ROPA-329807 format. One line per 5 residues: number of its first residue (from 0); for each residue x, y, z of N, C-alpha, C. Coordinates in Angstrom, 2 decimals. Example, Ala and Ser with C-alpha at 12.3 -4.5 7.8 and 13.67 -1.06 7.14 Angstrom:
// residues 2
0 = 13.19,-5.69,7.80,12.30,-4.50,7.80,13.20,-3.30,7.80 ~ 12.85,-2.25,7.08,13.67,-1.06,7.14,12.90,0.03,7.87
// end
This chain:
// residues 258
0 = 43.29,-64.82,130.12,41.89,-64.61,129.76,41.56,-63.12,129.86 ~ 40.71,-62.66,128.94,40.27,-61.28,128.96,38.76,-61.19,128.80 ~ 38.18,-60.11,129.32,36.76,-59.82,129.15,36.58,-58.31,129.13 ~ 35.68,-57.84,128.29,35.40,-56.41,128.17,34.08,-56.12,128.88 ~ 34.17,-55.79,130.15,32.98,-55.54,130.96,32.74,-54.03,131.07
5 = 31.50,-53.63,130.85,31.12,-52.22,130.91,30.18,-52.01,132.09 ~ 30.43,-50.98,132.86,29.64,-50.70,134.06,28.69,-49.52,133.84 ~ 27.42,-49.80,134.01,26.39,-48.77,134.02,25.74,-48.77,135.41 ~ 24.83,-47.84,135.61,24.04,-47.81,136.84,22.57,-47.73,136.44 ~ 21.91,-46.63,136.74,20.49,-46.51,136.44,20.22,-45.86,135.09
10 = 19.04,-46.13,134.55,18.56,-45.50,133.32,17.18,-44.95,133.62 ~ 16.99,-43.65,133.44,15.75,-43.02,133.90,14.96,-42.39,132.76 ~ 13.68,-42.23,133.00,12.77,-41.58,132.05,12.68,-40.09,132.36 ~ 12.64,-39.28,131.31,12.37,-37.84,131.43,13.36,-37.12,132.36 ~ 14.58,-37.63,132.45,15.59,-36.97,133.26,15.31,-36.98,134.75
15 = 14.46,-37.90,135.21,14.10,-37.97,136.63,15.13,-38.83,137.36 ~ 16.25,-38.25,137.70,17.36,-39.00,138.29,17.06,-39.49,139.70 ~ 16.09,-38.90,140.36,15.74,-39.36,141.71,14.85,-40.61,141.69 ~ 14.37,-41.01,140.51,13.38,-42.08,140.43,13.95,-43.47,140.64 ~ 15.25,-43.64,140.47,15.84,-44.97,140.57,17.24,-44.90,141.17
20 = 17.49,-45.77,142.14,18.82,-45.85,142.73,19.05,-44.82,143.82 ~ 20.32,-44.63,144.14,20.70,-43.73,145.23,20.46,-42.27,144.84 ~ 20.08,-41.43,145.80,19.85,-40.00,145.53,21.15,-39.21,145.54 ~ 21.07,-38.00,145.04,22.20,-37.07,145.13,23.05,-37.07,143.87 ~ 23.71,-35.95,143.62,24.49,-35.79,142.41,25.66,-36.77,142.34
25 = 26.18,-37.19,143.50,27.25,-38.17,143.49,26.85,-39.47,142.82 ~ 25.57,-39.83,142.93,25.04,-41.01,142.26,24.50,-40.67,140.88 ~ 23.91,-39.49,140.75,23.26,-39.12,139.49,24.24,-39.02,138.33 ~ 25.50,-38.71,138.61,26.48,-38.57,137.55,26.67,-39.86,136.76 ~ 26.28,-40.99,137.37,26.40,-42.29,136.70,25.10,-42.75,136.03
30 = 24.05,-41.96,136.12,22.75,-42.36,135.58,22.55,-41.78,134.18 ~ 21.98,-42.59,133.30,21.73,-42.15,131.93,20.23,-41.96,131.70 ~ 19.90,-41.03,130.83,18.53,-40.94,130.34,18.25,-42.11,129.41 ~ 17.00,-42.50,129.31,16.64,-43.65,128.49,17.14,-43.49,127.05 ~ 16.86,-42.34,126.44,17.25,-42.15,125.05,18.76,-42.19,124.87
35 = 19.49,-41.72,125.89,20.95,-41.77,125.86,21.43,-43.22,125.93 ~ 20.81,-44.00,126.81,21.19,-45.41,126.97,20.92,-46.19,125.68 ~ 19.79,-45.92,125.04,19.47,-46.60,123.77,20.56,-46.34,122.74 ~ 21.05,-45.12,122.68,22.12,-44.81,121.72,23.39,-45.58,122.05 ~ 23.66,-45.77,123.34,24.83,-46.55,123.74,24.67,-48.01,123.33
40 = 23.50,-48.58,123.54,23.26,-49.96,123.13,23.36,-50.11,121.62 ~ 22.84,-49.15,120.89,22.93,-49.19,119.43,24.40,-49.17,118.98 ~ 25.20,-48.37,119.66,26.62,-48.27,119.30,27.35,-49.58,119.59 ~ 27.01,-50.22,120.71,27.61,-51.51,121.02,27.21,-52.55,119.98 ~ 25.92,-52.57,119.62,25.42,-53.53,118.64,26.11,-53.35,117.29
45 = 26.40,-52.11,116.92,27.05,-51.84,115.64,28.53,-52.21,115.67 ~ 29.11,-52.24,116.89,30.55,-52.45,117.01,30.95,-53.90,117.25 ~ 30.05,-54.69,117.81,30.42,-56.05,118.19,29.29,-57.02,117.86 ~ 29.66,-58.28,117.66,28.69,-59.27,117.22,27.71,-59.68,118.30 ~ 28.15,-59.74,119.55,27.29,-60.28,120.60,27.70,-59.77,121.97
50 = 26.75,-59.84,122.89,27.01,-59.56,124.30,26.80,-60.85,125.06 ~ 27.72,-61.17,125.97,27.69,-62.45,126.67,27.41,-62.25,128.16 ~ 27.58,-63.28,128.95,27.48,-63.21,130.40,28.69,-63.89,131.02 ~ 28.85,-63.69,132.30,30.00,-64.26,133.00,29.95,-65.80,133.00 ~ 28.78,-66.35,132.67,28.66,-67.81,132.58,29.39,-68.37,131.37
55 = 29.67,-67.49,130.39,30.33,-67.94,129.16,31.51,-67.03,128.84 ~ 32.60,-67.22,129.56,33.79,-66.40,129.34,34.66,-67.08,128.28 ~ 34.23,-66.96,127.04,34.96,-67.55,125.93,35.48,-66.46,125.02 ~ 36.70,-66.62,124.54,37.28,-65.60,123.70,37.53,-64.33,124.49 ~ 36.97,-63.23,124.01,37.07,-61.93,124.69,35.67,-61.35,124.77
60 = 34.84,-61.88,125.67,33.42,-61.52,125.69,33.17,-60.09,126.14 ~ 32.03,-59.56,125.70,31.54,-58.25,126.14,30.45,-58.50,127.16 ~ 30.58,-57.89,128.34,29.63,-58.07,129.44,29.06,-56.72,129.85 ~ 27.76,-56.65,130.05,27.12,-55.43,130.49,26.69,-55.58,131.95 ~ 27.14,-54.68,132.81,26.86,-54.77,134.24,26.19,-53.49,134.73
65 = 25.40,-53.63,135.81,24.63,-52.51,136.36,24.70,-52.58,137.88 ~ 25.13,-51.50,138.50,25.35,-51.48,139.94,24.24,-50.78,140.71 ~ 24.06,-51.19,141.94,23.26,-50.57,143.02,21.92,-51.24,143.26 ~ 21.16,-51.60,142.22,19.87,-52.26,142.45,18.67,-51.37,142.27 ~ 18.83,-50.30,141.51,17.71,-49.39,141.27,16.58,-50.04,140.50
70 = 15.38,-49.50,140.67,14.18,-50.07,140.06,14.24,-50.01,138.53 ~ 15.08,-49.15,137.99,15.19,-49.07,136.53,15.82,-50.32,135.92 ~ 16.43,-51.18,136.74,16.93,-52.45,136.22,15.78,-53.25,135.60 ~ 14.63,-53.20,136.27,13.46,-53.96,135.81,12.85,-53.32,134.57 ~ 12.70,-52.02,134.61,12.21,-51.26,133.46,12.79,-49.86,133.54
75 = 13.49,-49.42,132.48,13.50,-49.98,131.12,14.69,-50.86,130.76 ~ 15.69,-51.01,131.67,16.95,-51.63,131.26,16.76,-53.05,130.74 ~ 16.13,-53.92,131.55,15.99,-55.32,131.14,15.24,-55.45,129.82 ~ 14.19,-54.65,129.65,13.41,-54.70,128.41,14.28,-54.33,127.20 ~ 15.09,-53.28,127.35,15.92,-52.83,126.24,17.01,-53.85,125.91
80 = 17.56,-54.50,126.92,18.56,-55.54,126.67,17.92,-56.74,125.96 ~ 16.78,-57.16,126.46,16.12,-58.34,125.90,15.67,-58.11,124.46 ~ 15.35,-56.89,124.11,14.93,-56.60,122.74,16.07,-56.87,121.75 ~ 17.29,-56.93,122.28,18.45,-57.23,121.45,18.96,-58.66,121.67 ~ 18.24,-59.41,122.49,18.67,-60.77,122.80,19.79,-60.84,123.81
85 = 19.99,-59.76,124.58,21.08,-59.68,125.54,20.56,-59.86,126.96 ~ 21.46,-60.19,127.86,21.16,-60.25,129.28,22.21,-59.46,130.05 ~ 21.78,-58.90,131.18,22.68,-58.07,131.98,23.07,-58.73,133.28 ~ 24.06,-58.13,133.92,24.50,-58.52,135.26,24.03,-57.42,136.20 ~ 23.11,-57.73,137.10,22.49,-56.74,137.98,22.97,-56.95,139.42
90 = 23.70,-55.97,139.94,24.29,-56.09,141.27,23.50,-55.27,142.29 ~ 23.14,-55.94,143.39,22.13,-55.43,144.31,22.71,-55.13,145.70 ~ 22.51,-53.90,146.17,22.80,-53.56,147.57,21.57,-54.00,148.38 ~ 21.69,-55.12,149.06,20.49,-55.80,149.56,19.75,-55.07,150.67 ~ 20.41,-54.19,151.42,19.69,-53.42,152.44,18.64,-52.51,151.82
95 = 18.76,-52.24,150.52,17.84,-51.33,149.83,16.67,-52.03,149.15 ~ 16.68,-53.35,149.14,15.60,-54.07,148.46,14.24,-53.66,149.02 ~ 13.32,-53.29,148.13,11.97,-52.93,148.55,11.81,-51.52,149.07 ~ 12.88,-50.72,149.08,12.77,-49.33,149.52,12.54,-48.44,148.29 ~ 12.07,-47.21,148.48,11.76,-46.36,147.33,12.94,-46.21,146.37
100 = 12.66,-46.43,145.09,13.69,-46.30,144.07,14.50,-47.55,143.80 ~ 14.21,-48.61,144.57,14.99,-49.85,144.42,14.08,-51.04,144.12 ~ 14.69,-52.09,143.57,13.94,-53.28,143.20,13.28,-53.96,144.39 ~ 12.15,-54.60,144.13,11.50,-55.43,145.13,11.95,-56.87,144.96 ~ 11.61,-57.71,145.91,11.94,-59.13,145.79,11.24,-59.75,144.59
105 = 10.01,-59.38,144.35,9.26,-59.91,143.21,9.96,-59.55,141.90 ~ 10.42,-58.32,141.77,11.11,-57.90,140.56,12.44,-58.62,140.39 ~ 13.13,-58.87,141.49,14.38,-59.63,141.42,14.14,-61.04,140.90 ~ 13.11,-61.68,141.43,12.80,-63.04,140.98,12.44,-63.05,139.49 ~ 11.73,-62.03,139.04,11.35,-61.98,137.62,12.58,-61.79,136.74
110 = 13.49,-60.92,137.13,14.71,-60.72,136.36,15.53,-62.00,136.28 ~ 15.60,-62.71,137.38,16.31,-63.99,137.42,15.65,-64.99,136.49 ~ 14.33,-65.04,136.53,13.59,-65.97,135.67,13.80,-65.64,134.20 ~ 13.97,-64.37,133.89,14.16,-63.94,132.50,15.59,-64.13,132.01 ~ 16.46,-64.65,132.86,17.80,-65.00,132.42,18.89,-64.01,132.72
115 = 18.59,-62.96,133.47,19.61,-62.00,133.86,20.40,-62.54,135.05 ~ 21.64,-62.11,135.18,22.51,-62.53,136.28,22.32,-61.58,137.45 ~ 21.92,-62.13,138.59,21.73,-61.31,139.80,22.91,-61.57,140.74 ~ 23.51,-60.49,141.21,24.67,-60.63,142.08,24.65,-59.65,143.24 ~ 25.57,-59.85,144.15,25.68,-59.01,145.34,26.45,-57.72,145.06
120 = 26.01,-56.66,145.68,26.73,-55.38,145.68,26.93,-54.94,147.13 ~ 27.07,-55.95,148.01,27.17,-55.80,149.47,25.79,-55.58,150.08 ~ 25.75,-55.50,151.40,24.48,-55.18,152.08,24.21,-53.68,152.07 ~ 25.15,-52.94,152.66,24.89,-51.53,152.95,25.54,-50.56,151.97 ~ 26.29,-51.06,150.99,27.01,-50.22,150.04,27.93,-49.27,150.80
125 = 28.96,-49.82,151.49,29.87,-48.98,152.28,30.55,-47.93,151.41 ~ 30.80,-46.78,151.98,31.45,-45.71,151.24,32.87,-46.10,150.85 ~ 33.57,-46.78,151.77,34.95,-47.22,151.48,35.08,-48.69,151.88 ~ 34.70,-49.56,150.96,34.66,-51.00,151.23,36.02,-51.53,151.69 ~ 37.08,-51.10,151.04,38.41,-51.63,151.35,38.92,-51.20,152.72
130 = 38.29,-50.20,153.33,38.72,-49.74,154.65,38.08,-50.53,155.79 ~ 37.13,-51.41,155.45,36.45,-52.19,156.49,37.35,-53.27,157.08 ~ 37.11,-53.59,158.35,37.79,-54.72,158.98,37.29,-56.02,158.33 ~ 38.08,-57.08,158.42,37.72,-58.32,157.76,36.36,-58.85,158.24 ~ 36.07,-58.73,159.51,34.78,-59.21,160.01,33.62,-58.46,159.36
135 = 33.80,-57.17,159.16,32.75,-56.37,158.52,32.62,-56.71,157.03 ~ 33.75,-56.96,156.38,33.71,-57.40,154.99,32.94,-58.71,154.86 ~ 33.27,-59.64,155.73,32.60,-60.95,155.70,31.09,-60.79,155.88 ~ 30.71,-59.90,156.79,29.28,-59.65,157.01,28.62,-59.09,155.76 ~ 29.25,-58.09,155.14,28.68,-57.46,153.95,28.44,-58.49,152.85
140 = 29.42,-59.34,152.59,29.27,-60.32,151.51,28.32,-61.45,151.89 ~ 28.53,-62.04,153.06,27.75,-63.22,153.43,26.26,-62.91,153.60 ~ 25.95,-61.80,154.27,24.56,-61.46,154.48,23.85,-61.11,153.18 ~ 24.55,-60.38,152.32,23.97,-60.00,151.04,23.71,-61.22,150.17 ~ 24.68,-62.11,150.10,24.53,-63.31,149.28,23.44,-64.22,149.83
145 = 23.38,-64.34,151.15,22.33,-65.17,151.76,20.94,-64.60,151.45 ~ 20.82,-63.29,151.53,19.52,-62.65,151.24,19.10,-62.90,149.79 ~ 20.00,-62.66,148.88,19.68,-62.83,147.45,19.40,-64.28,147.11 ~ 20.20,-65.18,147.65,20.01,-66.61,147.37,18.64,-67.06,147.88 ~ 18.24,-66.54,149.03,16.93,-66.88,149.57,15.79,-66.34,148.73
150 = 15.96,-65.11,148.23,14.93,-64.49,147.39,14.78,-65.24,146.07 ~ 15.90,-65.62,145.47,15.88,-66.24,144.14,15.67,-67.74,144.18 ~ 15.94,-68.35,145.33,15.86,-69.80,145.40,16.98,-70.46,144.61 ~ 18.08,-69.74,144.47,19.22,-70.23,143.69,20.48,-69.60,144.27 ~ 21.59,-70.32,144.20,22.84,-69.82,144.77,23.35,-68.62,143.98
155 = 23.71,-67.56,144.68,24.29,-66.37,144.06,25.81,-66.45,144.21 ~ 26.51,-66.37,143.08,27.95,-66.57,143.09,28.71,-65.46,142.37 ~ 28.03,-64.35,142.12,28.62,-63.23,141.40,28.43,-61.97,142.23 ~ 29.40,-61.05,142.18,29.30,-59.83,142.98,30.10,-58.71,142.32 ~ 29.83,-57.49,142.76,30.65,-56.34,142.35,30.96,-55.51,143.58
160 = 32.11,-54.85,143.54,32.58,-54.06,144.69,31.98,-52.66,144.63 ~ 31.29,-52.22,145.68,30.70,-50.87,145.67,31.75,-49.77,145.79 ~ 31.51,-48.67,145.13,32.34,-47.48,145.30,33.71,-47.52,144.69 ~ 34.10,-48.63,144.08,35.43,-48.72,143.47,36.56,-48.94,144.45 ~ 36.24,-49.18,145.72,37.28,-49.38,146.72,37.59,-50.87,146.87
165 = 38.50,-51.34,146.02,38.87,-52.75,145.96,40.22,-52.98,146.64 ~ 40.37,-54.15,147.24,41.65,-54.59,147.79,41.69,-56.11,147.73 ~ 42.85,-56.66,147.95,42.99,-58.11,147.97,42.09,-58.73,149.03 ~ 42.01,-58.08,150.20,41.19,-58.63,151.28,39.70,-58.58,150.92 ~ 39.27,-57.57,150.18,37.89,-57.52,149.71,37.58,-58.74,148.86
170 = 38.50,-59.10,147.96,38.30,-60.26,147.09,38.38,-61.56,147.87 ~ 39.30,-61.65,148.81,39.42,-62.88,149.60,38.17,-63.11,150.44 ~ 37.62,-62.04,150.99,36.39,-62.16,151.77,35.23,-62.59,150.88 ~ 35.14,-62.00,149.67,34.08,-62.38,148.74,34.21,-63.86,148.35 ~ 35.43,-64.30,148.08,35.65,-65.69,147.71,35.25,-66.63,148.84
175 = 35.57,-66.24,150.07,35.21,-67.07,151.22,33.70,-67.16,151.40 ~ 32.99,-66.15,150.91,31.53,-66.14,151.01,30.86,-66.90,149.86 ~ 31.67,-67.41,148.94,31.13,-68.21,147.85,31.09,-67.52,146.50 ~ 31.65,-66.30,146.43,31.66,-65.58,145.16,32.69,-66.21,144.22 ~ 32.27,-66.49,143.01,33.16,-67.11,142.02,33.60,-66.13,140.95
180 = 32.91,-64.99,140.84,33.29,-63.95,139.89,33.01,-62.60,140.54 ~ 34.06,-61.78,140.70,33.95,-60.49,141.37,34.36,-59.39,140.40 ~ 33.45,-58.43,140.19,33.72,-57.30,139.31,34.21,-56.11,140.14 ~ 35.27,-55.47,139.67,35.80,-54.28,140.31,35.51,-53.07,139.43 ~ 36.07,-51.92,139.79,35.93,-50.71,138.97,37.22,-50.38,138.23
185 = 38.20,-51.27,138.27,39.44,-51.01,137.55,39.22,-51.20,136.05 ~ 39.53,-50.20,135.23,39.32,-50.33,133.79,40.40,-51.19,133.13 ~ 40.16,-52.47,133.10,41.09,-53.42,132.49,40.30,-54.58,131.92 ~ 40.83,-55.19,130.86,40.21,-56.37,130.27,40.77,-57.65,130.87 ~ 41.80,-57.52,131.66,42.45,-58.69,132.23,41.56,-59.35,133.29
190 = 41.48,-60.66,133.25,40.73,-61.42,134.25,41.73,-62.16,135.12 ~ 41.76,-61.82,136.41,42.65,-62.48,137.34,41.92,-63.54,138.16 ~ 42.68,-64.27,138.95,42.10,-65.27,139.84,42.73,-65.10,141.21 ~ 41.89,-64.99,142.24,42.37,-64.84,143.61,41.54,-65.73,144.52 ~ 42.18,-66.65,145.19,41.50,-67.59,146.09,40.37,-68.33,145.37
195 = 40.62,-68.66,144.10,39.63,-69.39,143.32,38.53,-68.54,142.73 ~ 38.57,-67.23,142.97,37.54,-66.30,142.47,38.12,-65.52,141.29 ~ 37.39,-65.49,140.18,37.80,-64.67,139.05,37.53,-63.20,139.36 ~ 38.49,-62.35,139.09,38.38,-60.91,139.34,38.42,-60.19,138.00 ~ 37.34,-59.48,137.70,37.20,-58.81,136.41,37.10,-57.30,136.59
200 = 37.83,-56.58,135.77,37.72,-55.13,135.77,36.54,-54.68,134.93 ~ 36.25,-53.37,134.96,35.13,-52.83,134.18,35.46,-51.41,133.73 ~ 34.88,-51.05,132.60,34.97,-49.69,132.08,33.65,-48.98,132.39 ~ 33.73,-47.84,133.03,32.52,-47.17,133.53,32.01,-46.13,132.55 ~ 30.69,-46.07,132.42,30.03,-45.07,131.59,29.30,-44.09,132.52
205 = 29.54,-42.81,132.31,28.88,-41.77,133.08,27.97,-40.93,132.18 ~ 27.07,-40.22,132.80,26.17,-39.33,132.07,26.97,-38.33,131.25 ~ 26.55,-38.14,130.01,27.22,-37.18,129.15,28.29,-37.77,128.26 ~ 28.72,-39.01,128.53,29.69,-39.65,127.65,28.99,-40.06,126.36 ~ 29.65,-39.89,125.24,29.05,-40.22,123.96,28.95,-41.73,123.79
210 = 28.04,-42.22,122.95,27.91,-43.66,122.69,29.20,-44.29,122.17 ~ 30.06,-43.48,121.56,31.32,-44.01,121.05,32.19,-44.59,122.17 ~ 31.98,-44.10,123.40,32.74,-44.66,124.51,32.31,-46.11,124.78 ~ 31.03,-46.37,124.80,30.57,-47.74,125.01,31.03,-48.65,123.88 ~ 30.95,-48.16,122.65,31.43,-48.94,121.51,32.93,-49.20,121.63
215 = 33.67,-48.18,122.06,35.11,-48.34,122.23,35.47,-49.36,123.30 ~ 34.73,-49.32,124.41,34.97,-50.30,125.47,34.64,-51.72,124.98 ~ 33.56,-51.83,124.20,33.11,-53.14,123.73,34.07,-53.76,122.72 ~ 34.88,-52.93,122.07,35.84,-53.44,121.10,37.27,-53.43,121.63 ~ 37.45,-52.91,122.84,38.80,-52.84,123.40,39.65,-51.77,122.75
220 = 39.01,-50.72,122.24,39.74,-49.65,121.56,40.76,-48.99,122.49 ~ 42.05,-48.98,122.12,43.06,-48.35,122.98,42.77,-46.89,123.29 ~ 42.26,-46.15,122.31,42.02,-44.73,122.53,40.96,-44.48,123.59 ~ 40.09,-45.45,123.83,39.07,-45.32,124.88,39.51,-46.02,126.16 ~ 39.95,-47.26,126.05,40.30,-48.05,127.24,41.53,-47.51,127.95
225 = 42.56,-47.15,127.23,43.78,-46.65,127.85,43.56,-45.29,128.49 ~ 42.76,-44.47,127.84,42.49,-43.15,128.41,41.76,-43.27,129.74 ~ 40.77,-44.16,129.81,40.08,-44.33,131.08,40.99,-44.96,132.13 ~ 41.85,-45.86,131.70,42.78,-46.48,132.64,43.72,-45.45,133.26 ~ 44.22,-44.53,132.45,45.12,-43.50,132.96,44.42,-42.61,133.97
230 = 43.17,-42.24,133.66,42.39,-41.41,134.58,42.11,-42.15,135.87 ~ 41.79,-43.44,135.77,41.49,-44.24,136.95,42.71,-44.34,137.87 ~ 43.90,-44.52,137.29,45.12,-44.63,138.10,45.39,-43.33,138.85 ~ 45.15,-42.22,138.19,45.33,-40.93,138.87,44.33,-40.76,140.00 ~ 43.09,-41.19,139.75,42.05,-41.09,140.78,42.37,-42.02,141.96
235 = 42.93,-43.20,141.66,43.27,-44.13,142.73,44.31,-43.54,143.67 ~ 45.29,-42.83,143.11,46.31,-42.18,143.94,45.65,-41.12,144.83 ~ 44.73,-40.36,144.24,44.03,-39.32,145.02,43.21,-39.94,146.14 ~ 42.54,-41.07,145.85,41.75,-41.75,146.88,42.64,-42.24,148.01 ~ 43.79,-42.81,147.64,44.70,-43.37,148.64,45.26,-42.28,149.54
240 = 45.68,-41.18,148.93,46.28,-40.09,149.70,45.25,-39.29,150.46 ~ 44.07,-39.14,149.87,43.06,-38.28,150.48,42.14,-38.95,151.47 ~ 41.95,-40.28,151.30,41.06,-41.00,152.20,39.67,-40.40,152.21 ~ 39.12,-40.16,153.39,37.79,-39.59,153.52,37.69,-38.18,152.98 ~ 38.81,-37.42,153.00,38.78,-36.05,152.49,38.57,-36.02,150.98
245 = 39.04,-37.06,150.29,38.81,-37.15,148.85,37.31,-37.20,148.57 ~ 36.59,-38.00,149.33,35.15,-38.13,149.13,34.42,-36.83,149.44 ~ 34.86,-36.12,150.48,34.24,-34.85,150.83,34.44,-33.82,149.74 ~ 35.65,-33.78,149.17,35.94,-32.83,148.11,35.14,-33.17,146.85 ~ 35.06,-34.46,146.51,34.30,-34.88,145.34,32.83,-34.49,145.47
250 = 32.26,-34.71,146.66,30.85,-34.37,146.88,30.62,-32.87,146.76 ~ 31.55,-32.09,147.29,31.41,-30.63,147.23,31.43,-30.15,145.77 ~ 32.32,-30.74,144.96,32.42,-30.36,143.55,31.15,-30.73,142.80 ~ 30.64,-31.94,143.06,29.43,-32.40,142.37,28.21,-31.56,142.75 ~ 28.11,-31.19,144.02,26.98,-30.38,144.46,27.03,-28.99,143.81
255 = 28.24,-28.47,143.61,28.38,-27.17,142.98,27.95,-27.24,141.51 ~ 28.31,-28.36,140.85,27.91,-28.56,139.45,26.41,-28.76,139.33 ~ 25.85,-29.52,140.32,24.42,-29.81,140.27,23.59,-28.57,140.48
// end
């Protein structure tokens, strides 16, 4: 089985990157301006017949996902998706619910009512999820899922791994917490199964990438998907070898650019 899942984060008005989601250039690099995001959606619409959800993994579906839980999920993202008849997968770091820049419980319930998929993005959004002890992993998934399920009045069975730090134990812990579909940051169309949980990769879109990248991901274009996969593998080696120092170096580079 294959699925073409694309990962976005926040979409902001007037270039106000602090208005939604996590602060700082490390987070802002993944945020798009509204007009930029519209062009990406237009490119996807021109390239593929439909956008699906994880509830209907038939053929080779295109899935749109959004990480962190920023207030822009409610507006403008959901509105722009719905204008095309699409629904998104919104992953929430539950410790941030109701804090400045993040969704409230009322907004989460409305998104759920409107047909969007609400999932866990852990409680605290750990910097290195895969480095946590199993007990801490279990806490992150179970508490987050319990919070969201209580807010929505419906069982939450979908999640995404924060920060791209995935491991087998991360997936096993998620599965034990009731997650049936777990999205990672690995750029692959392959859908695996671990402990009864489907594991799906995603292709990430960052600020400044042209709309052709989203269209390429949505069609499985080798020139786009393979290039991102090669870059991701190189970054994974750097993360493994560098550990916490990799994150410090990345932050220093981003702050210099910002």
